[in-house]
N, C-alpha and C positions, 0 to 999 in steps of 0.2 A: 065665836066658835069657828067661823070660816077663816078668820085671820090666823088663828092658831094652826089650823090645818095647812094654810098656805105657807106659813113660816116653817112648819115642819118639813113640808115637801121641798122648799127651797134649801133648807139646811142639809137635808139628806142628799139632795142633788149636788150641792156644793161640795159636801164631804166626799161623795163618790167621784166627782171630777178631780178633786185634789189628790185622792188616793190613786186614781188612774194615772195622773201625771207623774206622781212619785214612782209608781211601778214601771212606767215607761222609761224614765230616766235611769232607774236602777238597772233595768234590763239592757239598756244601751251601754251602760257602764261595764257590765259584766258579760256582755254578749260573747259567745263562743262561735267563732267563724270556722266552719269545718272545711277542710281541704277538699276541693271538688275531685281531686285525684283518687280519693278513697273509694268513691262510687265506681270510677273507671277500673281500679284494681279489682274491686269486688266482682265486677262483670267478667274479668279474666279468670277468676277462680272457679273451680268445679261446683261449688255450692254444696259440698257434702256435709259440711259442719261436723266433721268427725273428730276434730281435736288432735289429729295426727301431727299438726304443725306445732303443737304446744299451746295453742290459743283456744278460747271457748268456741269460736266459730270463724267462718270465712271473713266476715266483716272485721272482726277483731284482728285477724291476721293482716287484713288489708291496711288497717290503721297503723299497725306496727311497721309494716313495710314502708308506708308513706312517711312516717316520722323518722325512720332510720336513715343514717347517713349513707349506708350501703346495705347490701343484702346478705352480708356475712352472717351465718347462723340462722337464716330465715329460709325455710324450704317447705313447699307443699308436696307431701309424699304422694298424694292422690293424682295431682296434675303432673308432677314430675318436672323434668327439665323444660319441656315445651311450655308449660304454664308459667314457670319462673322466667323464661325468656320474654314472654309477653308482658309479665309484670315489670320486668326490668326496662322494657321499651317504654312503658307508660311513665315510669319514674325517672328515666334517664340514667339508670344504673347499669352495671354489668352483672349478669347472672352467673353464679358459680355452679357449674354442672356437678351433679352427684351421681354416683352409681345407683341404679335402681335396686330396690330391696324387696325381699319377699319373706313372709313369716314362715318359720319352721318350728315344729314341736320337738323339743329336746327330751323326749321320753318315748321309748319303744316297748314299754312294759305292758304288753297286752295281757289278756286273761290267761293265755296259755303259758306264759313265761313268768307271770307274777301271781301266784295263786292267792286266793282270798283266805284270810285267817280270822276275820270277824265280819260282822254285818252292821252297817250304819242304818239307823232307824230315825233319822232326823230330817230337817228341811233339806230338800234336794238341791242345794247350791254348793259350789266349791268353796265360796268365801266362808260360809257358816261351818261347813264340814272341816275345813282347814283350821278354823279357830277352836273347834271343840275336840278334835282328836287327830291321830296320825293318818288314818285312812283304813281302807278295807284290807290292806296287805301289810306285810312287815316293812315295806319300803316307805320311809317317811318323806320321800322327795318326789315320788311319782305322781302321775295324773290321777285326780280324784274321779274324773269321768262324769261330772254332772252338767257339763256344757255351759258354764258361765261365758266362756269365750265365744261360743256359737250365738248366744243371746245378744252380745254387744256388737257383733260384726254386722255392719250396715251394707256390706257388699256381697252377701251370700257366698263368702269365700271359705266358710267353715261348716262342717257337718260332723255329727257323731257317727262313728262306725259301729254298728250293733254287734259285730263279731269281735272286734278287738277292744271295744269300749273306750277307744281313744278318738280325739278330734282329728279330722283330716283336712288339710289345707288345699284349696283349689288355687293353684298358681295363677291361672288365667284371671280369676276375679280378685285376687289379693292385690291391694293397693299399698300395702305396708303402712297403713294408718296408725298401727300400734295399739289399737283398742284391745286386742287379745292379750298383748303384752301387759297392759295395765290390769286387765280383768283377772288374769291367772294368779291365784295366791301362792302358787309354788314357783313362779317365775320360770315356767317351762318354755315359753315362747321367746323366740329371738328373731330379730330382723336381720337377715343375712344378705350379702351381696348376691344379686340375681345374675347368674352366669348364662352363657349361651346355651340354648336348648333346655333351659331350666335345670341344668345339671347341678347337683349338690353333693358335698361330702361333709358330714358333721357327726359329732358324737351325740347320739340320742340318749343321753343320760345326764342326770343332775345329782346322782347319789354321791355324797361326800364321805360315806362310811369306808372303812378299810376293806381291802379286797375280799376277804373271807365273808365278812358280814354282808357286804353288798351283793356278792354272788349268791348267798343263801336266800336273800329276799327277792332276787330277780335274776333269771338265767342270762339276760343280756345286759347286765349292769357293767359299767366301767369299773375295773378293779384296780386302776392306778398302776398298772405294770410298767408303763413308760415305753413299751415297745414301739408304739406309733411315734412317740416323741423322738426316739433315737434314729428312726429311718427317714424322717421328714427332711428333705434337702433344702427346703425354703424357709425354715424356722417359723412355720405357720402354726405349730402345735405347742402349747404350753401346759405344764402340769401344775395344778394348784388344788390343795385339799383333797388329795387322792383321786383327782378327776382330771381327765384330759379335755382340752378345749382347742378347736380348730378355728383360727382366725380366717374368716372368709375373704378379707381384704388381702391377705398374704398367700392364701392357698392357691396353688396353680392347677389343682385337680389332677395331679399326677397319679393318684390312687395307690401310691406305695404303702400308705398306712393301713389301707383296708384289709389286706390279707394278714397283716401282723396282729390284728386284734383277736385275742383268743376267745372272746365272748360275743363277737359280732355286734359290739356296741357302736361301731362306726357304720353309718348309713351312707350308701351311695345311690343316687337317684338320677335317672336320665341317661345313663351310660349304656352302650351296647354290650352284650354279653362278651366275655373274654374269648378270644380265638383259641381253639385247640391246636396244639402243635402237631403237625403231621410229618411222618418220616417217610421219605421216598425209599422204599425197599430196594428198587432196581439199582438206584445210584449207590446205595449202601453196599449192595453185593458186589458192584463193579469196583468200588474202592477196596473192599476186602480182598477180592481176587487180584487186584493190582498189587496190593501189599504183599500177597503170597508170592507172586511172580518175581517181584523185586527181591524178596528175601531168598528165593531159590537161586536167582542169578548171582546174588552176592555170595552165597555159600559156594557156588561153582567156582567163582573167581578165586575165592580163598583156597579151594582145593587145588586149582591149577598152580597157584603160587607156591 
């Protein structure tokens, strides 16, 4: 009996040793050696794991940067140019600078200009509401107002305005991660070029209906009149599907398009109020008096002749 137990123990021990050796050699054969620079690049990243770079997290982005031949098409919107310069230094590449961006809401249809025509009594999320019906108003393109964008924002850059029923972007906190862009089922958010003093000019409307229908559903809807397109000297405005769009990369913020919009669909933010033209009455009277004296002297000359 003791001999049987001894043989059993020896057999199992031998089988375990052989299996361990096989696993060891297989592991050595298929071993994956990770580039140590991945950890270095990860340390340079902000660690937000927001997905704004197009990857699942900062480490995935670091792996992509390390394996790439250059940094073309790779950019961390949260860290910006400073972070990408640090990443490029670690990898021995050249960082390509990009203009900073900020999210804007291309809808200005507040409760006062876009009256409700029905009531939604379902789950209070924009994604579900957009899949089930057109919305509480006649505009099939406007904001649904349930705040899916606010829920996904990790940087406290969005909040719902209880008066207008629309989300408001905090430019200081916004990192242009793009989470709100992905979350909005109506595609109302856009990452636009961040100008000096956070000045912006953009068309706050996505309504592609014809002018009369669009205006009926919302007082500040773009009606596709093309007036802004005609006065833009920088070719920054394009017309498509009865809707104007201002390219932030081409726009010089000249503001010529703003007064041309008959529905106030073009929003301007961060600009000082326009200066009122003042007329100097004294100088004007002097000019008029001078003109009268000249006309009298000329008539005298004609009479003497």
